[in-house]
C-alpha positions as CSV (number, residue, x, y, z in Angstrom):
1,X,174.1,71.9,-65.4
2,X,170.7,73.8,-66.0
3,X,167.3,73.1,-66.5
4,X,164.8,75.9,-68.3
5,X,161.1,74.7,-68.5
6,X,158.5,77.5,-70.0
7,X,154.9,75.9,-69.0
8,X,155.1,72.5,-69.7
9,X,152.0,69.7,-69.5
10,X,151.6,66.9,-66.8
11,X,153.7,64.8,-68.8
12,X,156.7,66.9,-69.4
13,X,158.9,65.4,-66.8
14,X,158.2,61.8,-67.3
15,X,159.4,62.6,-71.3
16,X,162.5,64.7,-69.9
17,X,163.6,62.4,-66.9
18,X,166.2,60.4,-68.7
19,X,168.0,63.2,-70.4
20,X,168.7,65.3,-67.1
21,X,169.3,61.7,-65.0
22,X,172.3,61.1,-67.8
23,X,173.4,64.8,-68.1
24,X,173.4,64.4,-63.8
25,X,175.5,61.3,-64.2
26,X,177.5,62.5,-67.1
27,X,178.7,65.8,-65.2
28,X,179.1,63.8,-61.6
29,X,181.6,61.0,-62.9
30,X,183.5,63.3,-65.2
31,X,184.2,66.4,-63.1
32,X,183.9,64.3,-59.5
33,X,183.0,67.8,-57.9
34,X,183.1,68.4,-53.9
35,X,180.0,70.9,-54.4
36,X,177.6,70.1,-57.8
37,X,176.1,73.6,-58.4
38,X,172.4,73.3,-60.3
39,X,170.5,75.6,-61.6
40,X,166.8,75.8,-62.6
41,X,166.4,78.7,-64.9
42,X,162.8,79.5,-65.2
43,X,161.6,78.1,-62.0
44,X,158.0,79.3,-61.5
45,X,156.5,78.1,-58.2
46,X,154.7,75.2,-59.1
47,X,155.7,71.5,-57.8
48,X,157.6,70.5,-61.0
49,X,160.6,72.5,-59.4
50,X,160.5,70.4,-56.2
51,X,160.3,67.5,-58.3
52,X,163.2,67.9,-60.5
53,X,165.2,68.9,-57.3
54,X,164.0,65.6,-55.4
55,X,165.2,63.5,-58.6
56,X,168.8,65.2,-58.8
57,X,169.4,64.4,-54.8
58,X,168.1,60.8,-56.1
59,X,170.4,60.4,-58.9
60,X,173.3,61.9,-57.2
61,X,172.7,59.8,-53.7
62,X,172.8,56.7,-56.5
63,X,176.3,57.7,-57.6
64,X,177.8,58.5,-54.4
65,X,176.7,55.0,-53.3
66,X,177.5,52.9,-56.2
67,X,180.8,55.1,-56.4
68,X,181.9,54.9,-53.3
69,X,183.5,58.5,-53.4
70,X,183.6,61.4,-51.5
71,X,180.1,62.9,-50.5
72,X,179.0,65.7,-52.7
73,X,177.1,68.6,-51.7
74,X,174.3,70.1,-53.9
75,X,173.6,73.8,-54.4
76,X,170.4,74.3,-56.3
77,X,169.5,77.8,-57.6
78,X,166.1,78.8,-58.6
79,X,166.0,81.7,-61.0
80,X,163.2,83.3,-62.2
81,X,161.9,87.0,-63.1
82,X,161.5,89.0,-59.7
83,X,157.7,89.1,-60.1
84,X,157.8,85.2,-59.6
85,X,156.2,84.2,-56.7
86,X,158.7,83.5,-54.8
87,X,157.3,83.2,-51.3
88,X,155.1,80.8,-52.5
89,X,157.7,78.8,-53.9
90,X,160.2,78.8,-50.4
91,X,156.9,77.8,-48.5
92,X,157.4,74.7,-50.5
93,X,160.6,74.4,-50.2
94,X,160.6,74.4,-46.6
95,X,157.9,71.5,-46.2
96,X,160.1,69.4,-48.9
97,X,163.0,69.9,-46.5
98,X,160.6,68.6,-43.4
99,X,159.7,65.4,-45.6
100,X,161.7,62.4,-45.0
101,X,163.8,61.8,-47.9
102,X,165.8,58.9,-46.5
103,X,166.2,55.7,-48.5
104,X,164.8,52.3,-47.8
105,X,168.0,51.7,-45.9
106,X,167.6,54.9,-43.8
107,X,170.5,56.6,-45.3
108,X,170.4,60.3,-45.7
109,X,170.5,62.0,-49.1
110,X,173.6,64.3,-50.2
111,X,173.8,67.8,-48.3
112,X,171.9,70.3,-50.2
113,X,170.6,74.1,-50.2
114,X,168.4,75.8,-52.2
115,X,168.8,79.6,-52.9
116,X,166.7,82.0,-55.4
117,X,167.4,84.3,-58.0
118,X,165.1,86.9,-59.1
119,X,166.8,88.4,-62.5
120,X,166.6,87.7,-66.0
121,X,168.7,84.6,-67.4
122,X,169.1,86.9,-70.4
123,X,171.5,88.5,-68.2
124,X,174.9,87.0,-66.7
125,X,173.7,85.5,-63.5
126,X,176.7,84.0,-62.0
127,X,180.5,84.4,-62.1
128,X,182.4,83.2,-64.9
129,X,183.0,79.4,-64.9
130,X,181.1,78.8,-61.6
131,X,178.5,77.0,-63.1
132,X,168.3,91.3,-74.7
133,X,167.8,94.2,-76.7
134,X,163.8,94.8,-77.2
135,X,162.7,93.3,-80.7
136,X,161.7,96.3,-83.0
137,X,158.2,97.3,-82.6
138,X,155.9,95.6,-85.6
139,X,152.1,96.5,-85.8
140,X,151.0,92.8,-86.8
141,X,147.5,94.4,-87.0
142,X,145.7,93.6,-83.5
143,X,147.2,89.8,-83.6
144,X,150.0,89.5,-80.2
145,X,151.8,86.5,-81.7
146,X,152.4,85.3,-85.6
147,X,149.4,84.3,-87.1
148,X,148.4,83.6,-91.0
149,X,147.6,87.6,-91.2
150,X,151.3,88.3,-90.1
151,X,153.8,89.6,-92.5
152,X,156.7,88.1,-93.9
153,X,158.7,90.8,-92.6
154,X,157.1,90.6,-89.3
155,X,157.6,87.1,-89.2
156,X,161.3,87.5,-89.7
157,X,161.8,89.8,-86.9
158,X,160.3,87.4,-84.3
159,X,163.0,85.0,-85.6
160,X,165.6,87.1,-85.5
161,X,164.7,88.1,-82.1
162,X,164.7,84.2,-81.3
163,X,168.2,83.9,-82.7
164,X,169.6,86.8,-81.1
165,X,168.0,86.2,-77.6
166,X,168.9,82.3,-78.0
167,X,172.8,83.1,-78.8
168,X,173.0,85.6,-76.1
169,X,171.3,82.9,-73.5
170,X,174.2,80.5,-75.0
171,X,177.4,82.9,-74.5
172,X,176.3,83.8,-70.8
173,X,175.8,80.3,-69.6
174,X,179.2,79.0,-71.3
175,X,180.6,81.6,-69.2
176,X,179.2,80.5,-66.3
177,X,179.5,76.8,-66.7
178,X,183.0,74.6,-66.5
179,X,184.6,72.8,-69.0
180,X,182.5,69.5,-69.0
181,X,179.3,70.9,-67.4
182,X,176.4,70.2,-69.0
183,X,173.0,72.1,-69.5
184,X,169.4,70.3,-70.2
185,X,166.9,73.0,-71.6
186,X,162.9,72.2,-72.1
187,X,161.1,74.6,-73.9
188,X,158.2,75.5,-76.3
189,X,158.6,74.8,-79.6
190,X,156.9,73.7,-82.5
191,X,157.0,70.3,-84.5
192,X,155.7,72.1,-88.1
193,X,158.4,73.7,-90.1
194,X,156.1,76.1,-91.5
195,X,156.4,78.8,-89.1
196,X,152.1,79.7,-89.7
197,X,151.7,76.5,-88.5
198,X,153.0,76.8,-85.0
199,X,152.3,74.9,-82.0
200,X,151.8,78.2,-80.0
201,X,149.6,79.9,-82.7
202,X,146.0,78.5,-81.6
203,X,146.8,79.5,-77.8
204,X,148.3,82.9,-78.2
205,X,145.4,83.5,-80.9
206,X,142.9,83.0,-78.0
207,X,144.9,85.0,-76.2
208,X,144.4,87.8,-78.9
209,X,141.0,87.3,-79.5
210,X,140.4,87.9,-75.5
211,X,142.2,91.1,-75.7
212,X,140.1,92.2,-79.1
213,X,136.7,91.2,-77.1
214,X,138.1,94.1,-74.1
215,X,138.7,96.2,-77.2
216,X,135.0,96.3,-77.8
217,X,133.9,95.8,-74.3
218,X,136.0,99.2,-74.0
219,X,138.3,97.9,-71.7
220,X,141.3,98.3,-73.7
221,X,142.8,100.9,-75.9
222,X,143.1,99.8,-79.5
223,X,146.1,101.4,-80.2
224,X,147.5,99.2,-76.9
225,X,146.9,96.0,-78.7
226,X,148.2,97.0,-81.5
227,X,151.7,98.0,-79.8
228,X,152.0,94.8,-78.0
229,X,153.2,91.4,-79.5
230,X,154.5,88.7,-76.9
231,X,158.2,88.2,-76.5
232,X,158.0,84.8,-77.3
233,X,159.0,82.3,-80.6
234,X,158.6,78.7,-80.8
235,X,160.9,77.6,-82.9
236,X,161.4,74.0,-84.7
237,X,164.1,71.3,-83.9
238,X,166.1,73.0,-87.0
239,X,166.3,76.2,-85.6
240,X,167.5,74.9,-82.4
241,X,170.4,73.0,-83.9
242,X,171.2,76.4,-86.5
243,X,171.7,78.5,-83.3
244,X,173.6,75.8,-81.1
245,X,175.9,75.0,-84.4
246,X,176.7,78.6,-85.1
247,X,177.3,79.4,-81.4
248,X,180.0,76.7,-81.4
249,X,180.0,76.7,-77.9
250,X,178.2,73.2,-77.1
251,X,177.4,70.2,-78.3
252,X,174.5,68.6,-78.5
253,X,174.4,65.5,-77.1
254,X,170.2,64.8,-77.3
255,X,167.6,66.7,-78.9
256,X,163.8,65.7,-79.0
257,X,160.3,67.0,-79.3
258,X,157.3,65.6,-77.4
259,X,153.7,66.7,-76.9
260,X,151.7,67.7,-73.7
261,X,148.2,68.8,-73.2
262,X,147.2,72.0,-73.0
263,X,145.8,70.9,-69.3
264,X,148.8,70.6,-67.3
265,X,146.9,68.3,-65.1
266,X,145.7,66.0,-68.1
267,X,148.1,63.2,-68.9
268,X,145.6,61.2,-71.1
269,X,146.6,60.2,-74.4
270,X,143.6,60.3,-76.4
271,X,142.0,63.2,-78.8
272,X,138.8,64.0,-76.0
273,X,139.0,66.1,-73.4
274,X,136.7,64.3,-70.4
275,X,136.0,67.4,-68.4
276,X,136.2,70.6,-70.3
277,X,134.9,73.2,-67.4
278,X,138.2,71.7,-65.5
279,X,140.5,71.4,-68.3
280,X,139.8,75.2,-69.3
281,X,140.4,76.3,-65.7
282,X,143.7,74.5,-65.3
283,X,144.8,76.2,-69.1
284,X,144.0,79.9,-68.2
285,X,145.2,79.5,-64.8
286,X,148.1,78.2,-66.2
287,X,148.8,80.8,-69.3
288,X,147.7,83.9,-66.3
289,X,150.8,82.7,-64.7
290,X,152.9,83.0,-67.3
291,X,151.7,86.3,-68.9
292,X,150.2,88.1,-66.0
293,X,153.2,90.4,-65.5
294,X,153.6,90.9,-69.3
295,X,149.9,92.0,-69.3
296,X,149.5,94.0,-66.5
297,X,153.0,96.0,-67.4
298,X,151.5,97.2,-70.7
299,X,147.8,97.2,-70.1
300,X,147.4,97.7,-66.6
301,X,146.6,95.4,-63.8
302,X,142.9,96.4,-63.7
303,X,142.2,93.8,-67.0
304,X,143.9,90.8,-65.8
305,X,141.0,89.1,-64.5
306,X,138.5,89.9,-67.3
307,X,140.9,88.9,-69.4
308,X,141.3,85.3,-68.1
309,X,137.6,85.2,-67.7
310,X,136.9,85.9,-71.7
311,X,140.0,83.5,-72.3
312,X,138.6,80.9,-70.3
313,X,135.5,80.9,-72.2
314,X,137.1,80.7,-75.3
315,X,139.6,77.9,-74.6
316,X,136.4,75.8,-73.3
317,X,134.8,76.1,-76.9
318,X,138.0,75.3,-78.9
319,X,138.3,72.3,-76.4
320,X,135.0,71.1,-77.7
321,X,136.5,70.9,-81.2
322,X,139.9,69.9,-80.5
323,X,142.2,68.8,-77.8
324,X,145.2,70.8,-78.9
325,X,148.6,69.9,-77.6
326,X,152.0,72.0,-77.2
327,X,155.2,71.1,-78.5
328,X,158.3,70.7,-76.3
329,X,162.1,70.7,-77.1
330,X,163.8,68.9,-74.8
331,X,168.0,69.3,-75.2
332,X,171.3,68.4,-73.4
333,X,174.1,70.4,-74.2
334,X,177.6,70.3,-73.2
335,X,180.6,73.0,-72.9
336,X,183.6,72.7,-75.2
């Protein structure tokens, strides 16, 4: 079983918890494994990773208790790009291990082991049944994602690269998973079928405007900006279903779309942002953690601070007018 998430908002765990629990229980009851491998793909270094681990441990503990079966050991593998802050992550893991995780009756949780795997998940990560090429350059003017000025040819390149990458991702995970294994994926998408009206267009548009501002200040070369496009695409549910169906590798048990505020610490349901200064700081901090390595690699480390100062100001102005949300897609897939 594997989990992928990409900078979700604060209601991410609440919305996806039932899907993860269902997949965990189904794999456990179908396979009755002595060792269960659980992989967090794109784990980052935040608290949601530990919350995910805690939930899986709890579910397995409940299953072992109710079935009176043999104890199962859990192997958690935390995967992200080598630039991820694994030091911070494993300091948090050590605190997590020292915390009291016994249940109300004093029973200890299943034995579990946590390891890190710094590698791109667009490569094989694990042995067979044990658990990308770059996009052609498109100028896209001085934008970094799809906007209303992006030509249909350039949009098609984004879509084709998503199809290619997601198909490869499914193929690699199919080779690694045992039959009966399940995979829960959570990733940014869009609720509108119109690709020009996607839910990522606005926030990445603000990143582009921040870079454009640095061009005007002489901190970024215009040619550098024109040659930079984010290797990201927010698909619709229909596009996700299409790739899964064409792969003929997984059956889709569940798929749902939900929304999360830009500010990952804002769980409010209303249309107003109560503390714009605080929320804009949280949004900028989160986006920095996602984009820093890509920005530094292309433009140089020196511009990172200035870029996200500009970005935070633009986010604050945007939140004064509109409380925008991310669209997230969650799906549960079973190897066939």
